C-alpha positions in Angstrom: -52.2 12.3 -78.3 -52.5 16.1 -78.5 -50.5 18.1 -76.1 -50.2 21.7 -75.0 -46.8 23.1 -74.3 -47.1 25.9 -71.8 -44.5 28.7 -72.0 -42.2 29.3 -69.1 -44.2 30.8 -66.2 -44.1 34.6 -66.2 -45.0 36.4 -63.1 -46.1 40.0 -63.1 -44.1 42.3 -61.0 -45.2 41.4 -57.5 -47.3 43.9 -55.6 -45.6 42.8 -52.5 -47.2 43.1 -49.1 -44.8 44.8 -46.8 -44.1 43.3 -43.4 -41.1 42.6 -41.3 -38.8 39.9 -42.7 -39.6 37.7 -39.7 -43.4 38.0 -40.5 -44.4 35.1 -42.7 -47.7 33.8 -44.0 -47.6 30.0 -44.5 -49.8 29.9 -47.6 -48.3 32.9 -49.4 -45.9 32.2 -52.2 -42.5 33.9 -52.3 -41.3 36.0 -55.3 -38.8 33.2 -56.2 -41.6 30.6 -56.5 -43.4 30.1 -59.8 -45.7 27.8 -61.7 -43.6 24.9 -63.0 -42.8 24.9 -66.7 -44.0 21.3 -67.4 -45.7 19.5 -70.3 -49.5 19.3 -70.1 -51.3 16.7 -72.2 -55.0 16.1 -73.1 -56.2 12.5 -72.6 -58.6 10.7 -74.9 -61.6 12.3 -73.3 -60.1 15.8 -73.1 -59.0 15.4 -69.5 -55.9 17.6 -68.8 -52.9 15.8 -67.3 -49.2 16.2 -66.8 -46.9 14.1 -68.9 -45.3 12.7 -65.7 -48.4 12.9 -63.5 -48.3 11.5 -60.0 -51.2 10.6 -57.6 -50.4 13.7 -55.5 -51.1 16.0 -58.5 -54.9 15.6 -58.1 -57.3 16.4 -55.3 -59.8 14.0 -54.0 -62.3 15.2 -56.6 -59.9 14.6 -59.4 -58.9 18.2 -60.2 -55.3 18.8 -61.3 -53.3 20.9 -59.0 -50.8 23.5 -60.3 -47.2 22.4 -59.8 -44.9 25.1 -58.5 -41.1 25.2 -58.2 -38.5 27.6 -56.9 -37.3 28.5 -53.4 -39.0 30.2 -50.5 -36.9 33.3 -50.9 -37.7 36.9 -51.9 -40.7 39.0 -50.8 -43.9 37.2 -49.9 -47.0 37.8 -51.9 -49.5 37.8 -49.1 -52.5 38.3 -51.5 -51.9 35.0 -53.3 -51.9 31.3 -52.3 -49.2 28.7 -53.0 -51.3 25.7 -54.1 -49.3 23.1 -52.3 -49.3 24.9 -49.0 -53.0 25.9 -49.5 -53.8 22.2 -50.0 -52.0 21.4 -46.8 -54.0 23.8 -44.6 -57.4 23.0 -46.2 -57.4 19.4 -45.3 -59.8 18.3 -42.5 -59.7 19.8 -40.1 -58.7 23.1 -41.7 -55.6 24.7 -40.3 -54.4 28.3 -39.9 -53.2 29.7 -43.2 -50.7 31.9 -41.4 -48.8 29.4 -39.4 -50.3 26.0 -40.4 -51.1 25.5 -36.7 -54.6 25.2 -35.2 -57.1 27.7 -36.4 -58.9 29.7 -33.7 -62.1 28.0 -32.6 -64.5 29.2 -29.9 -68.2 28.5 -29.1 -69.3 30.5 -32.1 -67.0 28.6 -34.5 -63.8 28.7 -36.5 -62.3 32.1 -37.4 -62.1 33.0 -41.1 -60.9 36.4 -42.5 -62.0 36.9 -46.1 -61.6 39.7 -48.5 -64.7 41.8 -49.1 -66.0 44.5 -51.5 -69.1 46.5 -52.0 -71.1 43.4 -53.0 -70.3 41.8 -49.6 -72.5 44.4 -47.9 -75.5 42.9 -49.6 -75.0 39.5 -48.1 -77.1 38.1 -45.3 -76.0 35.4 -42.9 -76.1 32.6 -42.2 -75.3 31.5 -45.7 -73.0 29.1 -47.5 -69.7 30.6 -48.6 -67.2 28.9 -50.9 -63.6 30.0 -50.5 -60.1 28.9 -51.2 -58.9 30.9 -48.2 -58.1 28.9 -45.1 -59.1 29.8 -41.5 -56.8 31.7 -39.2 -55.6 31.8 -35.6 -56.1 35.2 -33.9 -52.4 36.4 -34.0 -52.1 35.6 -37.7 -55.4 37.2 -38.5 -54.1 40.4 -37.0 -50.9 40.2 -39.0 -52.8 39.5 -42.2 -55.0 42.6 -41.6 -51.8 44.7 -41.2 -49.8 43.4 -44.1 -52.1 42.0 -46.8 -53.0 44.7 -49.3 -56.2 42.9 -50.4 -57.5 42.7 -46.9 -56.7 46.3 -46.2 -59.0 47.2 -49.1 -61.9 45.4 -47.4 -62.5 42.3 -45.3 -65.1 40.4 -43.3 -64.5 38.1 -40.3 -66.7 35.1 -39.8 -67.1 32.4 -37.2 -68.0 29.2 -39.0 -69.4 26.2 -37.1 -69.2 23.7 -40.0 -66.6 23.8 -42.8 -66.2 21.1 -45.3 -64.1 20.7 -48.4 -66.3 20.5 -51.6 -63.7 20.6 -54.4 -60.2 21.8 -55.1 -59.0 23.2 -58.4 -56.4 25.5 -59.8 -57.3 29.0 -60.9 -56.3 28.0 -64.4 -58.7 25.6 -66.2 -57.8 24.2 -69.6 -60.0 22.4 -72.1 -59.3 20.7 -75.4 -59.5 23.1 -78.3 -59.1 26.2 -76.2 -55.7 27.0 -77.6 -55.4 29.7 -80.3 
């Protein structure tokens, strides 16, 4: 069976988001957490899997989650998501990405704070939005706007009445024959 040996994870020098040491964002990885250096295999039909795959390695739609290792030490990378903690807060009902407590909900819906750029100005609402970013409670949304460099470059706040998971996948997608 063909296999792909991934090199040890290398992380670019973190563009850390500065905040007080006691300010934490539940879904943000720490500088000392990295993608695991594990053996990845291709099944008979080209399906990617881990050599020691466990049921918890896949989402309900069958996508393979990245495995991470390391310790929750070092600076937090507020502009990124740790896949295990992201998965935890995106279960139904979605929870706050800042504290993993209840997301803020009022008569207009659940609070979401998403990064935005010039193309966001062209959007009209209501509309479907697909995001890997979890909702927030008000205190954590305020913190995120202060300390997350991506949100400081542009953001949009939304109140969402209906949020449903549609799929879950890692940012890295592999397919058989894609290796050089």
